[in-house]
C-alpha positions as CSV (number, residue, x, y, z in Angstrom):
1,A,24.9,9.8,18.0
2,N,22.3,8.8,20.6
3,A,20.4,6.6,18.1
4,F,23.7,4.9,17.1
5,L,24.6,4.3,20.7
6,G,21.1,2.9,21.4
7,W,21.5,0.5,18.5
8,L,24.9,-0.6,19.8
9,Y,23.6,-1.3,23.2
10,L,20.6,-3.0,21.7
11,E,22.9,-5.3,19.8
12,Q,24.8,-6.1,23.0
13,Q,21.4,-6.8,24.7
14,D,22.0,-4.0,27.3
15,F,18.4,-3.0,27.2
16,T,18.6,-0.4,29.9
17,Q,21.4,1.6,28.2
18,A,19.7,1.1,24.8
19,G,16.4,2.5,26.1
20,Q,18.2,5.5,27.6
21,Y,19.9,6.4,24.4
22,L,17.0,5.7,22.1
23,A,14.8,7.8,24.3
24,K,17.3,10.7,24.0
25,A,17.3,10.3,20.3
26,A,13.5,10.3,20.2
27,T,13.4,13.7,21.8
28,V,15.2,15.1,18.7
29,R,13.7,12.9,16.0
30,P,10.4,11.5,17.4
31,S,9.0,10.4,14.1
32,D,12.2,9.0,12.4
33,P,11.3,5.6,11.0
34,G,14.7,4.2,11.5
35,L,14.7,5.2,15.2
36,Q,11.2,3.9,15.6
37,F,12.3,0.6,14.2
38,Q,15.1,0.4,16.8
39,E,12.6,1.3,19.5
40,A,10.3,-1.5,18.3
41,R,13.2,-3.9,18.4
42,L,13.8,-2.9,22.0
43,A,10.1,-3.2,22.9
44,R,10.0,-6.7,21.4
45,A,13.1,-7.7,23.4
46,Q,11.4,-6.5,26.5
47,S,8.1,-8.3,25.5
48,D,6.3,-5.0,25.2
49,N,4.4,-6.2,22.1
50,A,1.8,-3.5,22.2
51,R,4.4,-0.7,22.0
52,A,6.3,-2.7,19.3
53,L,3.1,-3.0,17.3
54,A,2.3,0.7,17.4
55,L,5.9,1.6,16.4
56,L,6.1,-0.8,13.6
57,Q,2.7,0.2,12.2
58,S,4.0,3.8,12.2
59,V,7.2,2.8,10.4
60,I,5.4,0.8,7.7
61,S,2.8,3.5,7.1
62,R,5.8,5.7,6.0
63,Q,8.0,3.0,4.6
64,P,5.7,0.3,3.1
65,D,8.6,-1.5,1.5
66,N,10.7,-1.8,4.7
67,A,11.2,-5.6,4.8
68,P,12.9,-5.8,8.2
69,A,9.9,-3.9,9.7
70,H,7.5,-6.3,8.2
71,V,9.5,-9.2,9.5
72,L,9.5,-7.8,13.0
73,L,5.8,-7.0,12.7
74,A,5.0,-10.6,11.7
75,E,6.9,-11.8,14.8
76,T,5.0,-9.3,16.9
77,Y,1.6,-10.4,15.5
78,F,2.5,-14.1,16.3
79,A,3.6,-13.1,19.8
80,L,0.2,-11.4,20.2
81,K,-1.5,-14.6,19.0
82,R,-2.7,-12.8,15.8
83,S,-1.7,-15.6,13.4
84,D,-3.7,-14.4,10.4
85,D,-2.1,-10.9,10.6
86,G,1.3,-12.6,11.1
87,K,0.8,-14.7,8.0
88,K,-0.2,-11.6,6.0
89,E,3.0,-9.9,7.0
90,R,5.0,-13.0,6.0
91,E,3.4,-12.8,2.6
92,I,4.4,-9.2,2.3
93,V,8.0,-10.1,3.2
94,N,8.0,-12.9,0.6
95,R,6.7,-10.4,-2.0
96,L,9.3,-7.8,-1.1
97,N,12.1,-10.3,-1.2
98,S,11.0,-11.6,-4.6
99,E,10.9,-8.1,-6.0
100,Q,14.3,-7.4,-4.6
101,Q,15.7,-10.5,-6.2
102,E,14.1,-9.6,-9.6
103,R,15.7,-6.1,-9.4
104,Q,19.1,-7.7,-8.6
105,A,18.7,-10.1,-11.5
106,V,17.9,-7.3,-13.9
107,A,20.8,-5.2,-12.7
108,A,23.2,-8.1,-13.0
109,S,22.1,-8.7,-16.6
110,N,22.7,-5.1,-17.6
């Protein structure tokens, strides 16, 4: 419930409330990739790129095919002036999107 409320407040750009609820959720599920992704979104919104980077690297280490995490990681790298890393993340996103489109095409043809 706390994670969901944190997400809702994050969507409304109420970063104070979002942070409070996400922090509560993190005490229960500190290594949950979905929660860490939301925490990374909050960190990026607050220009805390170092925290966002650490959280996103943790998410991707456990969910290497998480395209939204790769997108946010690319944005974070660009914000940190790490263009080469950002470009690599974009390539990963493009590959993941292509693979998803191929799976959808195969499923549609069956």
